[in-house]
C-alpha positions as CSV (number, residue, x, y, z in Angstrom):
1,M,-12.9,-0.4,21.4
2,R,-9.4,-0.3,20.1
3,R,-9.7,-3.9,19.2
4,I,-13.0,-3.2,17.2
5,V,-11.3,-0.2,15.2
6,M,-8.5,-2.3,14.5
7,L,-10.7,-5.0,13.1
8,L,-12.8,-2.8,11.0
9,T,-9.5,-1.1,9.7
10,A,-8.2,-4.6,8.8
11,A,-11.2,-5.8,7.1
12,A,-11.4,-2.5,5.3
13,M,-7.6,-2.8,4.1
14,M,-8.3,-6.7,2.8
15,A,-11.3,-5.3,0.7
16,L,-9.2,-2.5,-0.6
17,M,-6.6,-5.1,-1.6
18,M,-9.0,-7.3,-3.3
19,A,-10.5,-4.2,-5.2
20,V,-7.0,-3.2,-6.3
21,S,-5.9,-6.4,-7.3
22,G,-9.0,-7.1,-9.4
23,V,-8.8,-3.8,-11.1
24,A,-4.9,-4.7,-12.0
25,A,-6.0,-8.0,-13.3
26,A,-8.8,-6.6,-15.4
27,Q,-7.0,-3.8,-16.7
28,G,-3.5,-5.2,-16.8
29,G,-2.4,-2.2,-14.8
30,D,0.4,-1.3,-12.9
31,V,0.2,-2.0,-9.3
32,C,2.1,-3.5,-6.3
33,V,0.6,-4.7,-3.0
34,S,2.6,-5.7,-0.1
35,N,0.9,-6.7,2.9
36,K,2.7,-8.2,6.3
37,G,5.9,-8.6,4.5
38,E,4.7,-10.3,1.5
39,T,4.2,-9.1,-1.9
40,K,0.6,-9.9,-3.0
41,V,0.4,-8.2,-6.3
42,Q,3.4,-7.2,-8.4
43,K,2.4,-5.9,-12.0
44,G,4.1,-3.2,-13.9
45,T,6.6,-0.9,-12.9
46,S,5.6,0.1,-9.4
47,S,7.2,-1.3,-6.5
48,C,6.4,-1.7,-2.9
49,F,7.8,-3.3,0.4
50,S,6.3,-3.8,3.8
51,D,7.5,-5.6,6.9
52,A,5.7,-8.2,8.9
53,T,3.5,-5.1,10.6
54,S,2.7,-3.2,7.8
55,H,1.1,-2.5,4.5
56,A,2.1,-0.9,1.1
57,V,0.2,-0.2,-2.1
58,A,1.9,1.6,-5.1
59,T,0.0,2.2,-8.5
60,N,1.0,3.8,-11.6
61,G,4.6,4.2,-11.8
62,S,5.0,4.7,-7.8
63,Q,7.0,3.5,-5.0
64,A,5.6,2.6,-1.4
65,V,7.4,1.6,1.7
66,A,5.7,0.7,5.0
67,V,7.7,-0.6,8.2
68,D,7.3,-0.8,12.0
69,D,3.3,-0.9,11.9
70,S,2.5,1.6,9.1
71,K,1.0,2.2,5.9
72,A,2.0,3.6,2.8
73,N,-0.2,4.4,-0.4
74,A,1.5,6.0,-3.5
75,T,-0.2,6.6,-6.9
76,N,0.7,8.4,-10.2
77,S,4.2,8.7,-10.3
78,S,4.6,9.2,-6.5
79,N,6.7,7.8,-3.5
80,A,5.3,7.1,-0.1
81,A,7.6,6.1,3.0
82,A,6.0,5.4,6.5
83,I,7.9,4.4,9.4
84,G,7.0,3.8,12.9
85,D,3.1,3.7,13.4
86,C,2.2,6.2,10.4
87,K,0.2,6.7,7.4
88,A,1.8,8.2,4.2
89,N,-0.4,8.8,1.2
90,A,1.3,10.3,-2.0
91,H,-0.3,11.3,-5.1
92,N,0.4,12.9,-8.3
93,G,4.3,13.3,-8.2
94,E,4.4,13.7,-4.5
95,D,6.9,12.5,-2.2
96,V,5.6,11.8,1.3
97,T,7.7,10.5,4.1
98,C,6.5,10.2,7.8
């Protein structure tokens, strides 16, 4: 059961990555996507980092960092840092660390 949930989560993340990168390409937006240690999209001032086990997305002047099997999402001038099997979501100027 856990494998099915992980597979569905991975599929949803891939769909989100494609959607975010498509929106950025269409609008020339400010987005950064890092998945499993590779920066997939880097446009504008947002920055992101992930290690080989994590995923990070930052948009609209934000920063996102994810390490050790974690996920970080930051939007609208926010900062998200996820460390150690954690999910951090920061929006509208928030600073979130877990």
